[in-house]
N, C-alpha and C positions, 0 to 999 in steps of 0.2 A: 294273269294270263292274258294273252293277246290273240287277235284274230288268226294268225298263222298257226297257233297251237291247234286249232280245230282241224285245219288240213293235215298237218303233220301227224296228229293222232290217229285219223281215219284212212289216211291215203293207202296205208299198207293192210287195211283190214276190211276192204269192201265187202268181201264174201261173208265175213263174220256178221256184219251189220245186216246183210241181206238174209242170213239165216235167222238172225235175232227177229226180224220182221215176220218171219214164217212161224216163230213160236207163239204160244197162246198170249204171252204177255205183249209181244210185239204187235200181233194182230189185233188185240184189244185196244191198244193205244192208238193204232191207225184207224181201226174201225169206228171207235167212239169219237176221235177228232173229226172224222169225215162225216159222220152223221150229225154232229154239232154243226159243222159248217152247212150242211145242206139245209138246215132250219133257217138260216139267214142269207142265203144267196139270193140275190134279186131276181124274182121271177119274170119281171118285165123286160129283163135284158138276158135273152137265152144265151149269148156268147159273150163271156167276160174276158177282160184282159188280166191275167193273173200272174204274180211274181212269187216264186217259192224260193225264199232266202234259206241257203243251207239245205238244198234240196235232197242231198243224200243220193240213195239209189233211184229216186224219182217214183217211188210207190204212190205217193199222194197225188203227184202231178199226173200220173197215168189215170187215175179215177176221175180227175177233173177233165182231163183231155177227153175221156170217153163221153163226157157230157157236152162236148162240143166246144168247150172253153179253150182259149188259147193261153198257154202257160209258158212262161219263161222261167228256166231253172238256173239258179245261181248257186255255185259252191266254190270254196276254196281249194277242194281237191280235185285235181284232173282225173284221178282214178274213179272217184264217185261219178263224175260227169260222164265218163266213158262208159261205165256200167249202165248208168241211167239211159244214155243214148241207144245203147244196143237193146236194152230191155223195151224201150218205147218203139224203136224200130221194129223189133219182132212182134210187138203187138199191134203193129200197123197204125200207130199213133204219131209217127214222126212229123206229120204235117201239121199237128197242132201245138208243137212244142219248139222252143228255141233255147239254146244252152248258152251260158255265159260263165267264164271262169272269173272269180274275183273275190274279194273279202266283204263281209257284211259292213264293215267299217267305212267301206267306200262307196255305199250305195248311191249317194247323191252325186257322185262323180261317174258312175257307171250308167246311169239312166236319167232321163229328163224328169223335171217335176210333174206331178199330177198325171201320171201316165196309166196307172192300174186301178182297176175296180176292186181288186183284192190283193192283199199282200200277206203271205204267210211267214211267220217267224216261229217254226215249230222246232223245239229243242236245238236251238242255235244260240239264244241269249245265255245259256249256261256255260258257253265256251268263249264268249268274247270279252274283251278287256272292259268295255264300257257299254252295258247293255241299254242304259237310257239313252246314249247317243245313237245307238242303232235304231232304237224305237223312234226317235226324232227324225232320223233319216227316213225310215220306212214311212212315216206319216207324211212326209213331204211327197212321196211318190203316189199317193192316194188322190184320186179325183172324186168329187162329191157325186154320190154319197158312198164313197167306198168304205170298205170294211178292212180292218187289220185283225188277223188271227194270231194269237200268241199262245204258245203251248210250253210251260216250263216246269221244271222239277219243284215240287212243293216240299217246303221244309218240314211241315207237319207229317207228311208221308215217310220222311226219312227217319223221323222219331219212331213211328210205329214199325218201319222195316227193321230197324236196329233192335227193337225189344221183342217184336213177335216172330220175325222170320230168322233173325241172326241170334236171338237170345243174349244179346249184349246190353245189359242194362246201363253201363257206363256210357256207352256210345249213344244210347237213346237219350240220356240226359245231357250229354254234349250237343246233341243235334237240336235241342230246344232253341239254342241261340246261335248256332253254327252258320256262317256264310257259305261254307263249302262242305261237300259230302264226297264219298268215295264212288267213283264211276266204275261199275263192276265189270262191264263188257270189255273195255280196253285198258282199265286202270287209269290212275290219275285222279285229279280232283274235278268235280262238278259243282257249279255255283247253285245255291239253294235260294229259293224265292218264298218270302212270306207274303200274305195277301196285301198287307199294308205297303210294304215297298213296291210291289209290283203295280198296285194302283197309283201310287206316287209317280212312278216312272211314266206310266200311261198319261197321267194328267199333264206331267210336265211336257209331254209331246203333244198336247192339245188334242188327246183322244178321250172320248167318252165311252165308257164300258156299257154294252147293251146286253151283254149275257155273260154268265160265268158258269163253268161247269167243272165237276171233278172227274178226272179220268183215272181209272183202276183204283177204286175204294176199297174193295175187299179182295179182289181176285188173287193178289199175291199172297194171301194168308189163308187160303182155303186149305183144309186138311187133305192129306194124300188120298183119302177115301173117295174124294171128288175126282171124277175123271174129266179133266178139263177139256180134252178134245171132244169127247162124246157129249158133254153138257155145255159146249161152247155157246150155243144159241141162248140157253137159259141163263148163263153167266153174263152174256153180253146185255141181255134185256134187263137183268137186275142191275148191272152196272149203270145202264141209262137211267134208271129210276133214281138210284142213289145219287148219281152225278148231278142231278138236277136239284136235289135237296141241299140246301146250304150247310146243314148240320153235319152231313155226311161228305159233302164236297170238299169241306175244310180239311179233311183228313186224307184225301186221295194223294196217290203218289205224283199226280201231275195236275196242275191247274190249267184250265183252258179258258182264256179270255177273248171275247170278240168286242172290237170297239170301232166306233165311227170317228172320223175326224171332226172335232168340235168347232175348229176355227183356224185362223192363220197359224202355221207352225214356225217357230223361230228358226232361221236358217241355220243348217248344220254345215260349217265350213269344210 
């Protein structure tokens, strides 16, 4: 898969993605990732320069802009950027954001080095041709002591999903070693990440992990008797507790890593 696949997959389904983010599953992914971020944002610098790579509808960028941070939104889909621009303008946040059309694989050509305090790579590495290269390029854009935030599909979570949600034992067994899974919202393939491979990619980009959290550990498998909307706050708080404990985080649908730039990054041409 290549970078442009990301744009072509999502460009005609912007509303579908926006609707997903309003579902319990989408809200949890967004709320948990945002809460994790807030733990590590530098308090000494109230206004950060932030880059959101593969920004989608701008939902996370809007939350950061409301905190008076300046956010640059990058996406390969013009339709996603248009949607994000309208949503941010309607929310009165246009003054805190800038939009850029481009591919994640071209990061170091699109922006100067050491420009941002925080770079977000949330659910973008699953769709690019070379995630390790994107991470190296993203690391080049961090200025000390900047943070890179990475959210990716966890392979172990796909094993549990296949077994517990889909009742497909054969698929669960296959997912134990699979590099690709099925992307249910739009169809097609999605890259899966194991902790060791993700950590190796971060290390090769001269990034040191400062925190790792699981996102959506049990919420996808709750019985129908649980009213997900009515019990959302309780589910969210339980997910926060589980996501902080390594034995549960290892089984989550998503892995969220926050990392510092550890030293000089090898130039990404």
